[in-house]
C-alpha positions as CSV (number, residue, x, y, z in Angstrom):
1,M,95.6,162.4,39.0
2,V,95.3,161.0,35.6
3,E,94.1,157.5,35.4
4,D,95.2,155.1,32.2
5,G,92.7,155.5,29.6
6,G,91.1,158.3,31.0
7,E,90.2,161.5,29.4
8,E,92.5,163.1,27.0
9,E,93.8,166.6,27.8
10,A,92.0,169.5,26.4
11,E,94.2,171.3,23.5
12,G,96.5,173.6,25.1
13,E,96.3,172.2,28.7
14,S,98.5,169.6,30.2
15,G,98.9,168.0,33.8
16,E,96.8,167.0,36.8
17,M,93.1,165.7,36.4
18,P,91.1,164.1,39.0
19,A,89.6,160.8,39.1
20,A,86.7,161.3,36.7
21,A,85.4,157.9,37.2
22,A,85.0,158.4,40.9
23,P,81.2,159.1,42.0
24,P,80.6,162.6,43.1
25,Q,81.4,163.1,46.7
26,R,79.9,165.7,49.1
27,C,82.6,166.5,51.7
28,N,83.9,169.6,53.4
29,G,86.3,170.0,50.6
30,F,89.5,168.6,51.8
31,L,89.2,166.8,55.1
32,P,88.6,163.1,54.2
33,G,86.4,161.4,57.2
34,K,85.1,164.8,58.5
35,E,81.4,165.6,58.3
36,A,80.1,167.1,55.0
37,A,78.4,170.6,55.0
38,A,74.9,169.0,54.6
39,G,75.5,167.2,57.9
40,G,76.1,163.5,56.6
41,R,79.7,162.3,56.2
42,A,82.0,162.0,53.3
43,A,81.2,159.1,50.9
44,P,83.4,156.2,51.9
45,A,85.8,155.2,49.2
46,G,84.9,151.6,47.7
47,G,83.4,149.5,49.8
48,G,82.6,151.3,52.7
49,E,86.4,151.9,53.8
50,Q,86.9,155.3,55.3
51,P,90.1,157.2,53.9
52,A,92.5,158.4,56.8
53,P,91.9,161.8,58.0
54,A,94.4,164.3,56.6
55,A,96.2,166.8,58.6
56,P,93.8,169.7,60.1
57,A,93.7,172.6,58.0
58,A,93.5,176.4,58.8
59,P,89.9,177.3,60.1
60,E,89.8,179.9,57.4
61,A,90.2,177.1,54.7
62,E,87.5,174.9,56.4
63,A,85.2,178.1,56.7
64,M,85.4,178.5,53.1
65,L,84.3,175.2,52.3
66,A,81.5,174.8,54.5
67,A,79.2,176.3,51.9
68,G,78.7,173.7,49.6
69,P,80.0,170.9,47.3
70,V,83.2,171.3,45.5
71,E,83.4,168.2,43.2
72,A,82.6,170.4,40.1
73,R,85.8,172.4,40.7
74,L,88.1,169.2,41.6
75,E,89.3,169.2,38.1
76,T,92.7,170.4,37.9
77,R,95.1,171.1,34.8
78,L,98.3,172.9,34.0
79,S,98.1,175.2,31.3
80,R,101.0,175.5,28.6
81,R,100.5,179.2,28.7
82,R,102.0,179.1,32.2
83,L,105.4,178.9,31.0
84,A,104.9,182.1,28.4
85,V,103.5,184.1,31.6
86,L,106.4,183.3,33.8
87,A,108.9,184.1,31.1
88,V,107.3,187.3,30.0
89,F,107.0,188.5,33.8
90,S,110.6,187.4,34.4
91,C,112.0,189.5,31.6
92,Y,110.4,192.8,32.5
93,S,111.2,192.1,36.2
94,L,114.8,191.8,34.7
95,V,114.5,195.1,33.0
96,N,113.0,197.0,36.0
97,A,115.6,195.7,38.3
98,F,118.5,196.6,35.8
99,Q,117.3,200.1,36.1
100,W,117.3,200.0,40.1
101,I,121.1,199.3,40.1
102,Q,122.5,201.0,36.8
103,Y,123.2,204.2,38.9
104,S,124.6,202.9,41.7
105,I,127.4,200.8,40.2
106,L,128.5,203.7,38.4
107,S,128.1,206.1,41.2
108,N,131.3,207.9,40.8
109,V,130.6,208.3,37.0
110,F,127.0,209.8,37.5
111,S,128.2,211.9,40.3
112,G,130.8,213.5,38.1
113,F,128.3,213.7,35.0
114,Y,125.5,215.3,37.0
115,G,127.7,217.3,39.5
116,V,126.0,216.0,42.5
117,S,127.3,214.0,45.6
118,F,127.5,210.4,46.2
119,T,124.5,210.8,48.6
120,Q,122.1,212.0,45.8
121,I,123.2,209.3,43.6
122,D,122.3,206.8,46.3
123,W,119.0,208.2,46.2
124,L,118.6,207.2,42.7
125,S,118.6,203.6,44.0
126,M,116.9,204.2,47.6
127,V,113.8,206.0,45.6
128,Y,112.6,202.4,44.8
129,M,112.7,201.6,48.3
130,V,110.8,204.9,49.4
131,A,108.2,204.6,46.7
132,Y,107.3,201.0,47.7
133,V,106.2,201.6,51.2
134,P,103.4,204.1,50.8
135,L,102.1,202.4,47.6
136,I,102.0,198.8,48.5
137,L,98.6,198.5,50.2
138,P,97.1,200.4,47.1
139,A,98.8,198.2,44.7
140,T,97.9,194.8,46.6
141,W,94.1,196.0,46.8
142,L,94.3,196.6,43.0
143,L,95.8,193.1,42.6
144,D,93.1,191.6,44.5
145,A,90.5,193.9,43.2
146,R,91.2,194.1,39.6
147,G,93.3,191.2,39.0
148,L,96.8,189.8,37.9
149,R,96.6,191.2,34.0
150,L,95.8,194.8,35.1
151,T,98.5,194.9,37.7
152,A,101.0,193.1,35.3
153,L,100.3,195.7,32.6
154,L,100.8,198.5,35.1
155,G,104.1,197.3,35.9
156,A,105.4,196.7,32.5
157,G,104.0,200.2,31.2
158,L,105.4,202.3,34.0
159,N,108.7,200.5,33.5
160,A,108.9,201.6,29.9
161,L,107.7,205.0,30.7
162,G,110.5,205.5,33.1
163,A,113.0,204.4,30.7
164,W,111.8,206.7,27.8
165,L,111.9,209.6,30.4
166,K,115.6,208.8,31.2
167,C,116.4,209.4,27.7
168,G,115.7,213.2,28.3
169,S,118.1,213.3,31.0
170,L,121.3,213.3,29.2
171,A,122.7,216.5,30.0
172,P,124.6,217.4,33.3
173,Q,122.0,219.9,34.5
174,R,119.3,217.4,34.5
175,Y,119.6,215.1,37.8
176,P,116.0,216.2,38.8
177,L,114.5,214.7,35.5
178,T,116.6,211.5,36.2
179,L,115.3,211.3,39.6
180,A,111.7,211.7,38.5
181,A,112.0,209.1,35.7
182,Q,113.8,206.7,38.2
183,A,110.7,207.6,40.5
184,V,108.4,206.4,37.8
185,C,110.4,203.0,37.4
186,A,110.1,202.6,41.4
187,V,106.3,202.9,41.2
188,A,106.3,200.2,38.6
189,Q,108.4,198.0,40.9
190,V,105.3,198.3,43.4
191,F,103.5,196.3,40.7
192,I,106.1,193.7,40.0
193,L,107.6,192.5,43.2
194,G,104.7,191.1,44.8
195,L,103.6,189.0,41.8
196,P,106.1,185.9,41.8
197,S,104.1,184.1,44.6
198,R,100.7,185.2,43.0
199,I,101.8,183.9,39.4
200,A,103.3,180.5,40.9
201,S,100.0,179.9,42.7
202,V,97.6,180.8,40.2
203,W,99.4,179.1,37.3
204,F,101.4,176.2,38.7
205,G,100.8,172.8,40.2
206,P,101.6,171.9,44.0
207,T,104.9,169.9,42.8
208,E,106.3,173.0,40.8
209,V,104.8,176.1,42.5
210,S,108.1,176.8,44.7
211,T,110.3,176.4,41.8
212,A,108.2,178.9,39.6
213,C,108.3,181.3,42.3
214,A,112.1,180.8,42.5
215,V,112.1,181.6,38.5
216,A,109.9,184.6,39.1
217,V,112.2,185.9,41.5
218,L,115.2,185.0,39.3
219,G,114.4,187.4,36.6
220,N,114.6,190.3,39.1
221,Q,118.1,188.9,40.5
222,L,119.2,188.6,36.9
223,G,118.4,192.2,36.1
224,A,120.5,193.1,39.0
225,A,123.2,190.8,38.0
226,I,123.3,192.4,34.4
227,G,122.8,195.9,36.0
228,F,126.3,195.0,37.7
229,L,128.0,194.0,34.5
230,L,126.8,195.9,31.6
231,P,126.8,199.7,32.8
232,P,130.5,199.7,33.7
233,V,131.2,198.5,30.1
234,L,128.8,200.5,28.3
235,V,129.8,203.7,30.2
236,P,133.4,203.9,31.1
237,N,134.8,206.6,33.4
238,T,135.8,209.4,31.0
239,P,135.8,212.6,33.4
240,N,137.9,214.6,30.6
241,D,135.1,213.9,28.0
242,I,131.7,214.6,29.2
243,D,130.2,214.7,25.6
244,L,131.6,211.0,25.1
245,M,130.2,210.2,28.5
246,A,126.8,211.5,27.5
247,H,127.0,209.5,24.1
248,N,127.8,206.2,26.2
249,I,124.9,206.8,28.7
250,S,122.5,207.5,25.9
251,I,123.2,204.0,24.4
252,M,122.4,202.4,27.8
253,F,119.3,204.4,28.4
254,Y,117.8,204.3,24.7
255,G,118.4,200.4,24.5
256,T,116.8,200.0,28.1
257,A,113.7,201.6,26.7
258,I,113.4,199.9,23.6
259,V,113.6,196.4,25.3
260,S,111.1,197.6,28.1
261,T,108.3,198.8,25.3
262,L,108.7,195.6,23.7
263,L,108.0,193.5,26.9
264,F,104.9,196.1,27.6
265,F,103.3,194.8,24.4
266,L,104.3,191.2,25.0
267,T,102.7,191.5,28.4
268,G,99.4,192.5,26.8
269,V,99.4,189.7,24.6
270,V,100.5,186.5,27.1
271,F,98.9,187.7,30.2
272,E,95.4,186.3,31.2
273,E,93.7,186.8,34.7
274,K,94.0,182.8,35.2
275,P,94.0,179.7,33.4
276,K,90.7,177.8,32.3
277,Y,91.1,175.1,34.9
278,P,92.7,175.4,38.5
279,P,96.4,174.1,38.7
280,S,96.0,172.8,42.3
281,H,93.2,171.9,44.8
282,S,94.2,174.8,47.0
283,Q,93.6,177.1,44.2
284,A,90.3,175.3,43.3
285,V,89.3,175.6,47.1
286,L,89.8,179.4,46.8
287,Q,87.7,179.7,43.9
288,T,84.6,178.1,45.8
289,K,84.5,181.3,47.9
290,P,82.2,184.1,46.6
291,P,84.2,187.1,45.5
292,E,81.8,189.4,47.7
293,D,82.7,187.3,50.8
294,Y,86.4,188.8,50.3
295,S,87.4,191.7,52.5
296,Y,90.7,193.4,51.8
297,K,90.7,195.1,55.0
298,Q,89.9,191.9,57.0
299,S,92.8,190.1,55.1
300,I,95.3,192.7,56.2
301,I,94.0,192.2,59.7
302,N,94.3,188.5,59.7
303,L,97.9,189.0,58.5
304,F,98.8,191.3,61.4
305,K,97.2,188.9,63.7
306,N,99.3,185.9,62.5
307,I,102.3,185.8,64.8
308,P,104.4,183.6,62.5
309,F,104.0,185.8,59.8
310,M,104.7,188.9,61.5
311,L,107.9,187.1,62.7
312,L,108.9,186.4,59.1
313,L,107.8,189.9,58.0
314,I,110.5,191.2,60.3
315,S,113.3,188.8,59.6
316,Y,112.6,188.8,55.8
317,G,112.9,192.6,55.9
318,I,116.2,192.3,57.6
319,M,117.7,190.1,55.4
320,T,116.5,191.6,52.0
321,G,117.2,195.1,53.4
322,A,120.6,194.1,54.1
323,F,121.0,192.7,50.5
324,Y,119.8,195.9,49.0
325,S,122.1,197.9,51.0
326,V,125.1,195.8,50.2
327,S,124.2,196.1,46.5
328,T,123.7,199.9,46.7
329,L,127.1,200.4,48.4
330,L,129.2,197.6,46.6
331,N,130.9,200.2,44.3
332,Q,131.8,202.4,47.2
333,M,133.2,199.4,49.2
334,I,135.2,198.1,46.5
335,V,136.9,201.5,45.1
336,T,137.7,202.2,48.8
337,H,140.4,199.4,49.1
338,Y,140.9,198.8,45.2
339,E,141.0,202.3,43.5
340,G,140.2,202.5,39.7
341,E,138.3,198.9,39.9
342,E,134.7,199.9,38.9
343,V,134.8,197.3,36.2
344,N,135.8,194.6,38.6
345,A,133.2,196.1,41.2
346,G,130.3,195.6,38.7
347,R,131.7,192.0,38.0
348,I,131.9,191.2,41.8
349,G,128.2,192.4,42.0
350,L,127.5,190.1,39.2
351,T,128.9,187.3,40.6
352,L,127.2,187.9,44.1
353,V,123.8,187.9,42.1
354,V,124.5,185.2,39.7
355,A,125.3,182.7,42.6
356,G,122.2,184.0,44.2
357,M,120.3,183.0,41.2
358,V,121.6,179.5,41.6
359,G,120.8,179.3,45.2
360,S,117.2,180.4,44.4
361,I,116.7,177.7,41.7
362,I,118.2,175.1,44.4
363,C,116.3,176.1,47.1
364,G,112.9,176.3,44.9
365,L,113.6,173.0,43.8
366,W,114.3,171.8,47.4
367,L,111.1,173.1,48.9
368,D,108.8,171.3,46.2
369,Y,110.8,168.2,47.1
370,T,110.8,168.3,50.8
371,K,108.5,170.9,51.8
372,T,110.8,171.8,54.8
373,Y,110.1,175.6,54.7
374,K,111.4,176.5,58.3
375,Q,114.4,174.4,58.3
376,T,115.6,175.5,55.0
377,T,114.8,179.1,55.9
378,L,116.7,179.0,59.0
379,V,119.8,177.2,57.6
380,V,120.2,179.9,54.7
381,Y,119.5,182.6,57.1
382,I,122.6,181.1,59.2
383,L,124.7,180.8,56.2
384,S,124.0,184.3,54.9
385,F,125.5,185.6,58.3
386,I,128.6,183.6,58.0
387,G,129.0,184.5,54.6
388,L,128.7,188.4,55.2
389,L,131.4,188.0,58.1
390,V,133.9,186.4,55.8
391,F,133.1,189.1,53.0
392,T,133.5,191.7,55.8
393,F,136.9,190.4,57.1
394,T,138.5,189.5,53.7
395,L,137.4,192.5,51.8
396,D,140.7,194.6,52.4
397,L,143.2,192.0,52.1
398,G,144.2,193.2,48.7
399,Y,143.2,190.4,46.6
400,L,140.2,190.8,44.2
401,I,140.1,187.0,43.6
402,V,139.1,186.6,47.3
403,V,136.5,189.4,47.0
404,F,135.1,187.5,44.1
405,V,134.9,184.2,46.0
406,T,133.5,185.6,49.1
407,G,131.0,187.9,47.4
408,G,129.7,184.7,45.3
409,V,129.4,182.8,48.6
410,L,127.4,185.7,50.0
411,G,125.4,186.0,47.1
412,F,124.4,182.4,47.0
413,F,122.7,182.3,50.3
414,M,121.7,186.1,50.7
415,T,119.7,186.1,47.5
416,G,118.7,182.6,47.5
417,Y,116.8,183.5,50.4
418,L,114.4,185.7,48.6
419,P,112.0,182.9,47.2
420,L,112.1,181.1,50.4
421,G,110.4,184.0,52.4
422,F,107.7,184.3,49.7
423,E,106.8,180.8,49.6
424,F,106.9,180.3,53.4
425,A,104.7,183.3,53.8
426,V,102.2,181.9,51.6
427,E,102.0,178.7,53.4
428,I,101.6,179.9,56.7
429,T,99.0,182.6,55.7
430,Y,96.9,180.2,53.4
431,P,94.1,181.4,52.1
432,E,94.9,185.0,52.3
433,S,96.1,186.6,49.1
434,E,99.4,185.7,48.2
435,G,100.0,189.2,46.5
436,T,99.2,190.9,49.9
437,S,101.7,188.8,51.9
438,S,104.4,189.0,49.3
439,G,103.5,193.0,49.1
440,L,103.9,193.2,53.1
441,L,107.2,191.2,53.0
442,N,108.7,193.6,50.2
443,A,107.4,196.8,52.2
444,S,109.3,195.5,55.1
445,A,112.4,194.9,52.9
446,Q,112.2,198.5,51.5
447,I,112.0,200.0,55.2
448,F,114.9,198.0,56.4
449,G,116.7,198.7,53.2
450,I,116.3,202.3,53.4
451,V,117.6,202.5,57.0
452,F,120.3,200.1,56.4
453,T,121.6,201.8,53.2
454,L,121.6,205.2,54.8
455,V,123.4,204.1,58.3
456,Q,125.9,201.8,56.4
457,G,126.6,204.7,53.9
458,K,127.4,207.0,56.9
459,L,129.5,204.3,58.6
460,T,131.2,203.5,55.4
461,T,132.1,207.2,54.7
462,D,133.1,208.2,57.9
463,Y,134.8,205.1,59.2
464,S,135.5,202.1,56.9
465,P,133.4,199.5,54.7
466,R,134.1,197.0,57.6
467,A,132.1,199.2,60.2
468,G,129.1,199.4,58.0
469,N,129.0,195.7,57.1
470,I,129.7,194.7,61.0
471,F,126.4,196.7,61.3
472,L,124.6,194.5,59.0
473,C,126.0,191.4,60.7
474,A,124.3,192.4,64.1
475,W,121.0,192.8,62.6
476,I,121.1,189.6,60.3
477,F,122.0,187.7,64.0
478,V,118.8,189.0,65.2
479,G,117.1,187.7,62.2
480,I,118.3,184.2,63.0
481,I,116.6,184.5,66.4
482,L,113.5,185.6,64.9
483,T,113.4,182.9,62.2
484,A,114.0,180.3,64.9
485,L,110.9,181.3,66.7
486,I,108.5,180.9,63.6
487,K,106.1,178.0,64.2
488,S,105.7,176.1,60.7
489,D,102.2,175.7,59.8
490,L,102.0,174.6,56.3
491,R,98.3,175.1,55.5
492,R,98.3,175.3,51.7
493,H,100.5,172.0,51.6
494,N,97.8,170.7,54.1
495,V,95.0,171.5,51.8
496,N,96.7,170.1,48.6
497,S,97.6,166.7,50.4
498,G,94.3,166.2,51.8
499,I,92.5,166.5,48.6
500,M,95.0,164.4,46.8
501,N,94.8,161.8,49.2
502,L,91.3,161.7,49.0
503,D,91.1,161.3,45.1
504,V,93.6,158.5,45.4
505,K,91.5,156.5,47.7
506,A,88.2,157.1,45.8
507,V,90.0,155.9,42.6
508,S,91.6,152.7,44.3
509,G,88.0,151.9,45.8
510,D,86.1,152.1,42.8
């Protein structure tokens, strides 16, 4: 907290600072009133008055703080660079998501252009999911071992490389090349999807961390939205003029390559490993632990022993996998009931994702304000289930406006859930790495996404879109039950609350 008349902020920094006037205190880091590491007691605030004990924190966090004083690390500030880091990450995450969906929303166009089946076009989307599962553990290890900047550069660089490779696949016989290029973009995604919660925690303060995570996820959602909207406009279906079709596809491919290359260079300029000062007390606590004490293997073991996290891992995979499946098969669902409406299928996808972006921001702001992680997650899960049921049973009524409305409601809750899962995971697994927990959540989502897309696609083709959607509804109901069983243990929030309470007491007493 900044006292009136206190020290001015350093150039380029803004935000929260501790009470500089308070005498240094030896304590166990964030539990006022507990015994200090040296065997004494925390220094009383003012004339001997003891501050009220904070909520018990995670045993892992207590152990980290037992090694010595943290008063030198209690200074927290917010860096102005954090906004640039967030903006650049959101932009190249946007381009990666755009490249994920650009084939699926034009499945009939690309199927005719390359002379392949719809299933082969679906694999241009599913390769994102397939690549993620075996690569997520190496990617999260790299994030923990080599840091945020290198991981961000890899994500942006591979994204640009894949975009340029696509420019060489502008001929009907080159489906294998476009699949290989999409695989490179899929590898880039491995270094992108796990970063929102890490960027939010490392660069943003406790009153804005959930909103920052939502904005970071928002970039990916916006990319999917543009991927639904722009390709049908740029590449109309011209089955009688393949040369014109190739020309239109080239505009989309080259434009994407140029933008992604520019963002790669911006990533190199803007990204730093971490700000000069930690933005929150939970980050300051983590920085007291010697790097040699960290074990990636032990971190993974701790996460898999954490029962609430395992329940969240499955429920998050179900919800996000269902969203991936609906997004991949949306074109097929729409044109089954509304023949020749490829452009409107893209607009419905846009409506779904834009509504989800609004939902993400609202949920992020709500979490920062209330910290009601479990309650919010459960309510959004239930409303997503209801939204999918309504979408399923109104899809074939013959009114596109109804599909627009029900798709928007479904998107608001289903994609609004994504940042909730990230932030809830960070809370219940602190002090484990945010990148590792997010990576495992995304791996679960990819596995469920692959299975759901294959099964729903088969049901849609052999029976009807309704059969495929009912299959998803059954699984989302299972996710509701699992979410209700999660025990809400807000470890990171307890750490931040404990230290901030200690600082306030010390200032008033002095």
